[in-house]
Residue frames relative to the residue before (quaternion, step in Angstrom):
aa qw qx qy qz dx dy dz
M 1.0000 0.0000 0.0000 0.0000 0.00 0.00 0.00
E 0.2425 -0.7759 0.5772 0.0775 3.49 -1.02 1.00
I 0.3811 -0.7251 0.5250 0.2309 3.54 -1.07 0.70
P 0.6037 -0.5979 0.3834 0.3621 3.59 -0.73 0.97
A 0.6699 -0.5509 0.3513 0.3527 3.52 -0.93 0.66
A 0.6815 0.5322 -0.2251 0.4490 3.51 0.99 -1.28
H 0.6954 0.4683 -0.2373 0.4906 3.43 1.12 -0.94
L 0.6484 0.4766 -0.3505 0.4792 3.51 1.05 -0.73
E 0.5935 0.5285 -0.3954 0.4605 3.78 0.88 -0.49
R 0.6427 0.4774 -0.3702 0.4711 3.71 0.77 -0.62
I 0.6830 0.5285 -0.2974 0.4070 3.52 0.83 -0.91
Q 0.7217 0.4414 -0.2539 0.4689 3.47 1.03 -0.88
A 0.5571 0.5454 -0.3942 0.4866 3.51 1.31 -0.30
C 0.7490 0.3511 -0.2880 0.4824 3.77 0.76 -0.57
Y 0.7671 0.2218 -0.1754 0.5759 3.63 1.14 -0.43
P 0.0715 -0.8577 0.5054 0.0616 3.75 0.54 1.05
D 0.6517 0.5033 -0.2877 0.4891 3.60 1.28 -0.43
L 0.5373 0.6805 -0.3952 0.3034 3.55 1.04 -0.42
V 0.1660 -0.7494 0.6361 0.0781 3.59 -0.74 1.00
I 0.2444 -0.7878 0.5493 0.1335 3.63 -0.53 1.12
S 0.0617 -0.8273 0.5563 0.0468 3.55 -0.66 1.03
S 0.7865 0.0450 -0.0037 0.6160 3.45 1.21 -0.55
V 0.0733 -0.8164 0.5724 0.0212 3.56 -1.16 0.65
Y 0.1050 -0.7907 0.6017 0.0409 3.62 -0.64 0.97
A 0.1414 -0.7845 0.5900 0.1281 3.60 -0.73 0.79
D 0.3428 -0.7485 0.5356 0.1881 3.60 -0.76 1.07
S 0.2516 -0.8165 0.5052 0.1215 3.65 -0.17 1.25
D 0.6133 0.5867 -0.3742 0.3736 3.56 1.23 -0.15
G 0.4468 0.7215 -0.4225 0.3183 3.45 1.34 -0.24
L 0.1935 -0.7929 0.5604 0.1404 3.72 -0.51 1.02
I 0.8614 0.1752 -0.1485 0.4530 3.57 0.75 -0.64
N 0.7097 0.2943 -0.2248 0.5993 3.48 1.50 0.11
D 0.3967 -0.6334 0.6013 0.2828 3.45 -1.26 0.74
V 0.0415 -0.8343 0.5497 -0.0055 3.65 -0.65 1.14
Y 0.1307 -0.7935 0.5941 -0.0203 3.48 -1.03 1.24
I 0.1909 -0.7166 0.6636 0.0985 3.64 -0.89 0.94
V 0.1273 -0.7843 0.6070 0.0104 3.60 -0.62 1.27
N 0.8441 0.0035 0.0149 0.5359 3.64 -0.97 1.01
N 0.4966 -0.6334 0.4814 0.3470 3.78 0.89 0.33
E 0.5619 0.5780 -0.3189 0.4985 3.64 1.27 0.65
L 0.8417 0.1490 -0.0312 0.5181 3.60 0.57 -0.97
V 0.1282 -0.7713 0.6155 0.0991 3.64 -0.89 0.72
F 0.1796 -0.8014 0.5705 0.0046 3.42 -0.89 1.30
R 0.0625 -0.8060 0.5875 0.0350 3.66 -0.58 0.87
F 0.0450 -0.7599 0.6482 0.0165 3.58 -0.84 0.95
P 0.3586 -0.7278 0.5368 0.2312 3.60 -0.74 1.09
K 0.3869 -0.7784 0.4536 0.1966 3.40 -1.21 0.69
N 0.7778 0.0802 -0.1080 0.6140 3.33 1.34 0.20
E 0.7167 -0.4179 0.3007 0.4704 3.68 -1.23 -0.05
E 0.5982 0.5373 -0.3595 0.4735 3.65 0.84 -0.91
A 0.6845 0.4937 -0.2990 0.4453 3.74 0.77 -0.97
R 0.6461 0.5007 -0.3260 0.4749 3.56 1.04 -0.68
E 0.5891 0.5574 -0.3439 0.4732 3.63 0.99 -0.57
T 0.6567 0.5603 -0.2410 0.4435 3.42 1.00 -1.26
L 0.6978 0.4877 -0.2671 0.4515 3.49 0.89 -1.11
A 0.6398 0.5529 -0.2922 0.4467 3.58 1.12 -0.83
L 0.6692 0.4834 -0.3057 0.4743 3.35 1.13 -0.88
E 0.6086 0.5520 -0.3325 0.4629 3.63 1.03 -0.79
I 0.6495 0.4873 -0.3301 0.4814 3.58 0.78 -0.70
S 0.6448 0.5164 -0.3276 0.4586 3.64 0.77 -0.74
V 0.6556 0.5099 -0.2876 0.4770 3.58 0.94 -1.04
L 0.6413 0.4887 -0.3284 0.4920 3.66 0.78 -0.88
D 0.6215 0.5394 -0.3853 0.4176 3.64 0.68 -0.84
L 0.7295 0.4435 -0.2244 0.4698 3.51 0.91 -0.91
A 0.6335 0.5342 -0.3189 0.4600 3.60 1.14 -0.83
R 0.5809 0.6066 -0.3610 0.4053 3.61 0.95 -0.80
K 0.6265 0.5336 -0.3451 0.4513 3.68 1.00 -0.55
Y 0.7746 0.3396 -0.1808 0.5020 3.61 1.08 -0.49
L 0.6954 0.4494 -0.2697 0.4916 3.69 1.06 -0.29
D 0.3615 -0.6861 0.6042 0.1833 3.38 -1.20 0.99
M 0.6085 0.5735 -0.3586 0.4151 3.61 1.09 -0.57
P 0.4715 -0.6519 0.4912 0.3338 3.77 -0.94 0.73
V 0.0037 0.7405 -0.6720 0.0083 3.56 -1.08 0.71
P 0.6644 -0.4917 0.3338 0.4533 3.66 -1.25 0.29
S 0.1009 -0.7629 0.6365 0.0521 3.36 -1.23 0.80
F 0.2685 -0.8258 0.4752 0.1418 3.59 0.03 1.49
E 0.1670 -0.7973 0.5737 0.0849 3.50 -0.78 1.01
Q 0.7287 0.2061 -0.2348 0.6094 3.56 1.18 0.03
R 0.0259 0.8238 -0.5604 0.0820 3.59 -0.76 1.02
T 0.1828 0.7277 -0.6334 0.1896 3.62 -0.31 1.21
P 0.6679 -0.5382 0.3297 0.3944 3.43 -1.39 0.38
D 0.7149 0.4274 -0.2482 0.4946 3.70 1.04 -0.55
F 0.8339 -0.0451 -0.0304 0.5493 3.70 0.94 -0.08
A 0.0685 -0.7585 0.6415 0.0923 3.58 -1.36 0.26
A 0.1611 -0.7848 0.5951 0.0634 3.46 -1.35 0.53
Y 0.0517 0.7989 -0.5992 -0.0133 3.46 -1.24 0.47
R 0.6080 -0.5758 0.3796 0.3933 3.56 -1.13 0.41
M 0.4669 -0.6818 0.4681 0.3131 3.54 -0.89 0.88
I 0.3864 -0.6638 0.6111 0.1914 3.32 -1.38 0.92
A 0.3234 -0.7593 0.5142 0.2336 3.60 -0.60 0.96
G 0.4471 0.6861 -0.5039 0.2745 3.49 -1.20 0.42
D 0.3804 -0.6625 0.5867 0.2687 3.71 -1.36 0.21
P 0.5658 -0.5809 0.4319 0.3949 3.45 -1.26 0.46
L 0.4391 -0.7102 0.4826 0.2643 3.55 -1.04 0.72
Y 0.0353 -0.8467 0.5298 0.0342 3.65 0.19 1.12
R 0.5987 -0.5530 0.3884 0.4301 3.66 -0.85 0.42
H 0.6609 0.4970 -0.3697 0.4237 3.70 0.60 -0.93
D 0.6728 0.4752 -0.3356 0.4571 3.60 0.93 -0.59
L 0.6238 0.5605 -0.3135 0.4454 3.58 1.06 -0.95
L 0.7295 0.4595 -0.2624 0.4335 3.65 0.97 -0.79
R 0.6204 0.4986 -0.3865 0.4659 3.41 1.28 -0.14
L 0.5641 0.5793 -0.4392 0.3916 3.69 0.98 -0.01
S 0.6418 -0.5225 0.4049 0.3887 3.38 -1.41 0.31
E 0.6659 -0.4726 0.3868 0.4285 3.57 -1.42 0.43
A 0.6499 0.5274 -0.3400 0.4288 3.66 0.81 -0.91
A 0.6387 0.5120 -0.3033 0.4878 3.64 1.04 -1.05
Q 0.6340 0.5059 -0.3627 0.4588 3.73 0.72 -0.80
D 0.6364 0.5418 -0.3163 0.4489 3.61 0.86 -1.07
E 0.6800 0.5006 -0.3046 0.4407 3.62 0.92 -0.86
L 0.6719 0.5022 -0.2818 0.4657 3.46 1.01 -0.82
A 0.6031 0.5597 -0.3096 0.4767 3.47 1.21 -0.81
Q 0.6570 0.5162 -0.3326 0.4372 3.53 0.95 -0.85
Q 0.6967 0.4995 -0.2810 0.4314 3.51 0.97 -1.02
L 0.6090 0.4976 -0.3343 0.5193 3.65 1.01 -0.78
A 0.6646 0.5117 -0.3543 0.4134 3.72 0.68 -0.75
T 0.6348 0.5817 -0.3042 0.4075 3.26 1.04 -1.16
F 0.6917 0.5249 -0.2440 0.4318 3.45 0.97 -1.13
L 0.6400 0.4948 -0.3084 0.5004 3.60 1.15 -0.77
R 0.6070 0.5656 -0.3256 0.4535 3.55 0.97 -0.83
Q 0.7147 0.4351 -0.2663 0.4786 3.48 0.72 -1.01
L 0.6271 0.5421 -0.3457 0.4397 3.65 0.88 -0.91
H 0.7248 0.4281 -0.2594 0.4735 3.62 0.71 -1.14
S 0.6926 0.4900 -0.3233 0.4191 3.69 1.00 -0.19
I 0.4372 0.6787 -0.4738 0.3517 3.53 1.33 0.01
P 0.5556 -0.6486 0.4185 0.3090 3.69 -0.72 1.16
V 0.4181 -0.7243 0.4725 0.2779 3.55 -0.61 1.22
Q 0.6184 0.5963 -0.3506 0.3730 3.62 1.01 -0.88
E 0.5852 0.5646 -0.3247 0.4830 3.62 1.28 -0.49
L 0.6929 0.4624 -0.2450 0.4959 3.65 1.10 -0.59
E 0.5495 0.6552 -0.4247 0.2975 3.64 1.03 -0.53
K 0.6312 0.5784 -0.3703 0.3603 3.58 1.02 -0.72
Y 0.6217 0.6012 -0.3028 0.4004 3.51 1.28 -0.69
G 0.4262 -0.7293 0.4698 0.2565 3.56 1.09 -0.37
L 0.3204 0.7622 -0.5264 0.1983 3.55 1.18 0.56
P 0.6211 -0.5567 0.3860 0.3941 3.52 -1.21 0.65
R 0.0581 0.7997 -0.5948 0.0575 3.62 -1.08 0.80
A 0.0745 -0.7980 0.5976 0.0230 3.57 -0.82 0.97
T 0.4734 -0.6720 0.5043 0.2648 3.49 -1.23 0.86
T 0.6222 -0.5028 0.3968 0.4502 3.59 -1.19 0.23
E 0.6270 0.5221 -0.3842 0.4319 3.73 0.91 -0.61
D 0.5616 0.5649 -0.3388 0.5007 3.69 1.18 -0.82
T 0.7025 0.4909 -0.2988 0.4199 3.57 0.59 -1.04
L 0.6957 0.4576 -0.2965 0.4678 3.66 0.94 -0.95
M 0.6328 0.5115 -0.3675 0.4505 3.63 0.98 -0.55
R 0.6650 0.5173 -0.3096 0.4409 3.56 1.12 -0.61
I 0.6100 0.5326 -0.3271 0.4871 3.47 1.36 -0.68
E 0.6908 0.4506 -0.3385 0.4529 3.56 0.80 -0.93
Q 0.6185 0.5050 -0.3823 0.4650 3.74 0.90 -0.54
F 0.6221 0.5439 -0.3575 0.4352 3.64 0.96 -0.92
Y 0.6900 0.4885 -0.3353 0.4158 3.53 0.66 -1.06
E 0.6334 0.4949 -0.3547 0.4776 3.71 1.00 -0.64
N 0.6453 0.5134 -0.3403 0.4519 3.64 0.97 -0.45
V 0.6181 0.5590 -0.2997 0.4643 3.50 1.30 -0.76
E 0.6625 0.5051 -0.2775 0.4785 3.49 1.00 -0.99
R 0.7239 0.4472 -0.2570 0.4581 3.52 0.91 -0.91
E 0.8261 0.3033 -0.1293 0.4570 3.56 0.61 -0.98
L 0.7396 0.3925 -0.2247 0.4985 3.79 1.16 -0.65
F 0.6504 0.5504 -0.3728 0.3676 3.63 0.85 -0.84
P 0.5803 0.5545 -0.4338 0.4094 3.78 0.95 -0.20
Y 0.7173 0.4278 -0.2591 0.4851 3.54 1.15 -0.33
L 0.6677 0.5139 -0.2874 0.4556 3.59 1.30 0.02
M 0.5743 -0.5649 0.5119 0.2983 3.49 -1.38 0.87
K 0.6907 -0.4803 0.3799 0.3845 3.52 -1.30 0.43
M 0.6444 0.5394 -0.2776 0.4656 3.54 0.98 -1.08
A 0.6983 0.4456 -0.3199 0.4598 3.68 0.86 -0.74
K 0.6199 0.5416 -0.3664 0.4337 3.53 1.11 -0.81
D 0.6686 0.5170 -0.3056 0.4384 3.62 1.00 -0.91
W 0.6515 0.4822 -0.3551 0.4657 3.54 1.06 -0.63
A 0.5826 0.5533 -0.3881 0.4514 3.71 1.08 -0.54
R 0.6732 0.5346 -0.2811 0.4266 3.41 0.87 -1.13
Q 0.7027 0.4301 -0.2808 0.4923 3.58 0.99 -0.87
L 0.5361 0.6074 -0.4140 0.4150 3.66 1.20 -0.44
F 0.7403 0.4593 -0.2034 0.4467 3.55 0.84 -1.38
A 0.5703 0.6789 -0.3820 0.2604 3.63 0.94 -1.03
P 0.6892 0.4662 -0.3268 0.4482 3.66 0.63 -0.99
V 0.6531 0.5070 -0.3319 0.4542 3.78 1.11 -0.57
L 0.6866 0.5008 -0.2661 0.4550 3.50 0.89 -1.12
N 0.7455 0.3896 -0.2223 0.4929 3.57 0.99 -0.87
S 0.5026 -0.7019 0.3847 0.3266 3.60 1.36 0.32
K 0.4651 0.6655 -0.4930 0.3129 3.67 0.99 0.32
L 0.7144 0.3058 -0.2394 0.5820 3.54 1.27 -0.37
S 0.2594 -0.8052 0.5146 0.1396 3.54 -0.34 1.21
M 0.2828 -0.7811 0.5386 0.1406 3.56 -0.91 0.96
E 0.3576 0.7395 -0.4841 0.3016 3.59 1.34 0.28
Y 0.1335 0.7944 -0.5850 0.0940 3.60 -0.97 0.71
V 0.4654 -0.6304 0.5436 0.3007 3.57 -1.21 0.50
P 0.5114 -0.6947 0.4464 0.2379 3.49 -0.73 1.38
A 0.0743 0.7975 -0.5906 0.0985 3.62 -0.97 0.92
L 0.5461 -0.5731 0.4895 0.3656 3.59 -1.22 0.41
I 0.0385 -0.8046 0.5926 -0.0025 3.46 -0.81 0.98
H 0.5654 -0.5678 0.4807 0.3561 3.56 -1.16 0.59
N 0.0874 -0.8426 0.5114 0.1447 3.50 0.98 -1.19
D 0.7755 0.1615 -0.2018 0.5760 3.77 0.88 0.43
L 0.1793 0.8153 -0.5302 0.1481 3.72 0.65 0.98
A 0.0845 0.8000 -0.5807 0.1248 3.57 0.58 1.09
P 0.6408 -0.5272 0.3716 0.4164 3.58 -1.10 0.39
Y 0.7154 0.4118 -0.3396 0.4510 3.76 0.83 -0.62
H 0.6017 0.5060 -0.3949 0.4753 3.59 1.22 0.45
I 0.6604 0.4225 -0.2723 0.5579 3.46 1.46 0.01
L 0.1477 -0.8351 0.5294 0.0228 3.50 -0.49 1.35
Y 0.0775 0.8221 -0.5641 -0.0013 3.57 -1.08 0.53
D 0.4555 -0.6809 0.5196 0.2427 3.47 -1.42 0.37
K 0.4145 -0.7771 0.4205 0.2179 3.41 -0.40 1.18
A 0.5663 0.5931 -0.3295 0.4679 3.44 1.33 -0.78
G 0.6401 0.6228 -0.3305 0.3051 3.63 0.81 -0.96
P 0.4522 0.4620 -0.2797 -0.7098 1.54 0.66 -2.35
R 0.0979 0.7965 -0.5952 0.0419 3.60 -0.99 0.66
I 0.4721 -0.6138 0.5135 0.3698 3.64 -1.15 0.46
T 0.2664 -0.7864 0.5413 0.1326 3.60 -0.83 0.82
G 0.8006 -0.2025 0.1303 0.5487 3.59 1.13 -0.39
I 0.3436 -0.7045 0.5962 0.1740 3.58 -1.38 0.37
L 0.1540 -0.8046 0.5692 0.0704 3.60 -0.66 1.05
D 0.8873 0.2888 -0.1620 0.3211 3.36 -1.73 0.02
F 0.0959 0.8137 -0.5576 0.1333 3.57 0.29 1.26
G 0.2510 0.8171 -0.4845 0.1857 3.65 1.18 0.42
T 0.7437 0.3393 -0.2104 0.5363 3.66 0.95 -0.67
A 0.2633 0.7818 -0.5144 0.2342 3.72 1.15 0.35
R 0.1101 0.7954 -0.5873 0.1017 3.59 -0.93 0.73
I 0.5055 -0.5682 0.5458 0.3517 3.52 -1.38 0.06
S 0.3303 0.7500 -0.5133 0.2550 3.62 -0.59 1.19
D 0.7157 -0.4073 0.2877 0.4889 3.54 -1.12 -0.45
A 0.4969 -0.6685 0.4832 0.2697 3.61 -0.95 0.99
A 0.5264 0.6226 -0.4198 0.3988 3.59 1.20 -0.31
R 0.6175 0.5832 -0.3662 0.3800 3.53 0.98 -0.59
D 0.6133 0.4560 -0.3460 0.5443 3.69 1.13 -0.59
L 0.6430 0.5209 -0.3784 0.4146 3.63 0.90 -0.37
T 0.5402 0.6305 -0.3413 0.4406 3.45 1.35 -0.63
A 0.6595 0.5268 -0.3060 0.4403 3.47 0.98 -1.13
I 0.6476 0.5250 -0.3018 0.4625 3.55 1.11 -0.82
L 0.5952 0.5532 -0.3200 0.4871 3.59 1.11 -0.79
L 0.7256 0.4729 -0.2609 0.4263 3.59 0.75 -1.03
A 0.7232 0.4741 -0.2078 0.4572 3.46 1.14 -1.01
Y 0.8424 0.1771 -0.0436 0.5071 3.46 0.95 -0.89
G 0.5340 -0.6456 0.4105 0.3601 3.66 1.15 -0.29
E 0.7007 -0.5309 0.3479 0.3257 3.46 -1.35 0.52
S 0.5537 0.6174 -0.3268 0.4532 3.42 1.28 -0.94
F 0.7350 0.3996 -0.2973 0.4601 3.63 0.59 -1.05
L 0.6240 0.5313 -0.3738 0.4343 3.65 0.97 -0.75
K 0.6410 0.5197 -0.3533 0.4407 3.50 0.93 -0.53
R 0.5409 0.6229 -0.3544 0.4402 3.48 1.24 -0.44
M 0.6968 0.5103 -0.2091 0.4586 3.41 1.23 -1.06
T 0.5010 0.6700 -0.4121 0.3611 3.64 1.19 -0.40
R 0.6520 0.5397 -0.3671 0.3858 3.61 0.85 -0.74
F 0.7233 0.4093 -0.1983 0.5196 3.57 1.26 -0.58
Y 0.7641 0.1677 -0.1099 0.6132 3.50 1.37 -0.28
P 0.1577 -0.8702 0.4562 0.0983 3.63 0.42 1.15
A 0.6068 0.5860 -0.3699 0.3893 3.61 1.17 -0.48
I 0.3787 0.7376 -0.4394 0.3458 3.51 1.39 0.00
D 0.6468 0.5738 -0.2957 0.4062 3.53 0.93 -1.09
E 0.6329 0.5580 -0.3143 0.4350 3.54 1.01 -1.04
A 0.7867 0.3772 -0.1473 0.4660 3.47 0.92 -1.17
L 0.4231 0.7501 -0.4532 0.2298 3.64 1.23 -0.16
D 0.6559 0.5034 -0.3329 0.4534 3.74 0.80 -0.79
R 0.6692 0.4568 -0.3269 0.4865 3.61 0.88 -0.81
A 0.6233 0.5292 -0.3598 0.4495 3.72 0.99 -0.57
R 0.6045 0.5351 -0.3369 0.4845 3.61 1.09 -0.82
F 0.6356 0.5212 -0.3334 0.4618 3.59 0.85 -0.99
Y 0.6698 0.5077 -0.2775 0.4654 3.62 0.70 -1.09
A 0.6629 0.4825 -0.3649 0.4412 3.66 0.83 -0.62
G 0.6675 0.4665 -0.3436 0.4678 3.51 0.97 -0.67
L 0.6330 0.5613 -0.3325 0.4167 3.55 1.04 -0.76
L 0.6245 0.5344 -0.3397 0.4572 3.50 1.14 -0.78
E 0.6406 0.5285 -0.3502 0.4332 3.70 0.83 -0.68
L 0.6919 0.4519 -0.2921 0.4814 3.51 1.02 -0.85
E 0.5863 0.5483 -0.3994 0.4430 3.57 1.14 -0.43
W 0.6019 0.5818 -0.3045 0.4545 3.57 1.07 -0.87
A 0.6662 0.5255 -0.2341 0.4746 3.50 0.98 -1.21
L 0.7115 0.4784 -0.2625 0.4427 3.53 0.92 -0.92
I 0.6129 0.5057 -0.3488 0.4970 3.51 1.15 -0.64
G 0.6455 0.5011 -0.3805 0.4331 3.64 0.86 -0.79
V 0.6122 0.5601 -0.3484 0.4360 3.66 1.01 -0.82
R 0.6744 0.5449 -0.2450 0.4338 3.55 0.89 -1.09
T 0.8105 0.3603 -0.0814 0.4546 3.40 0.93 -1.20
R 0.2227 -0.8051 0.4863 0.2564 3.40 1.52 -0.48
D 0.3549 0.6560 -0.5313 0.4017 3.60 1.21 0.99
L 0.3294 -0.7579 0.5208 0.2140 3.64 -0.57 1.10
T 0.4800 0.6770 -0.4417 0.3408 3.64 1.21 -0.35
W 0.7322 0.4631 -0.2646 0.4235 3.51 0.99 -0.75
S 0.5422 0.5874 -0.3509 0.4877 3.45 1.53 -0.42
V 0.7876 0.3545 -0.1762 0.4721 3.63 0.87 -0.69
C 0.4637 0.7207 -0.4400 0.2683 3.61 1.28 -0.32
H 0.6385 0.5679 -0.3247 0.4054 3.63 1.14 -0.37
I 0.4771 0.7072 -0.4041 0.3300 3.48 1.28 -0.33
G 0.7639 0.3644 -0.2346 0.4782 3.62 -0.64 0.82
W 0.5805 0.6119 -0.3602 0.3985 3.59 1.21 -0.53
A 0.6265 -0.5351 0.4306 0.3684 3.59 -1.23 0.37
R 0.2166 -0.7991 0.5510 0.1043 3.48 -1.22 0.57
D 0.5241 0.6226 -0.4053 0.4165 3.61 1.34 -0.08
I 0.3471 0.7147 -0.5333 0.2905 3.63 0.38 1.20
L 0.3484 -0.7368 0.5326 0.2282 3.65 -0.58 1.07
P 0.4935 -0.6374 0.4724 0.3562 3.54 -1.24 0.40
T 0.5934 -0.5341 0.4658 0.3817 3.47 -1.35 0.27
P 0.5153 -0.6576 0.4256 0.3477 3.59 -1.00 0.55
L 0.4185 -0.6802 0.5375 0.2707 3.65 -0.94 0.80
């Protein structure tokens, strides 16, 4: 894989002594062109102005977060408007099928590490983040969006669903729409995209070696990060984490709701765009998630 000439010129200008022996292009990058050089350096080139602003914000958030986190996160050593670079964090994605093959003790160890990371991340003082202009929504905004989204689901998605799926969707939204499930929360910094490929681990440890991609970080409900754990690893693993992050219990019902909401969001995007990618993106996710109380 070759790096485009314009990108290569920028890399060589910042790293004149770098001898490139291998290049891997990350095809999953949606807003950045990402190249891993020599399995050592990660170069990110934003694809447009919005991506440039997002990258600049991510760098600022990580500069602050590192002061509070024990977990390794990307540390950008090159920062320009058109590209940024950091030293690659070694490790493999922590996929569920690999996690479940580990011993009970090893799963507990990884649960403790991930819980500690989330506890520290969610405890970063929000007032220190306000100067960065991170996206932030109120509880009222969230409830308005949920009500509107349910109307869209009934109108646009229900015609494609079996009765069982419609009943599941109605029961998912019922406790929120009738106010039995409170959506109140204490604002916190959240990662907002804790997919397994953003959680790296060392199989020999086993230990988590780093957390990647804070590009969608925002001030919001910590339950949204727990939702990512539910979808990726299931409720049984999340419950392992509660010993090390007790606040999970209070946020669990909201996380369960958001997990169901996310599946419906994917389906609705698929219907609107006729893009089958959205219709199959749930394949491989965990399924042991309890329903929210009626």
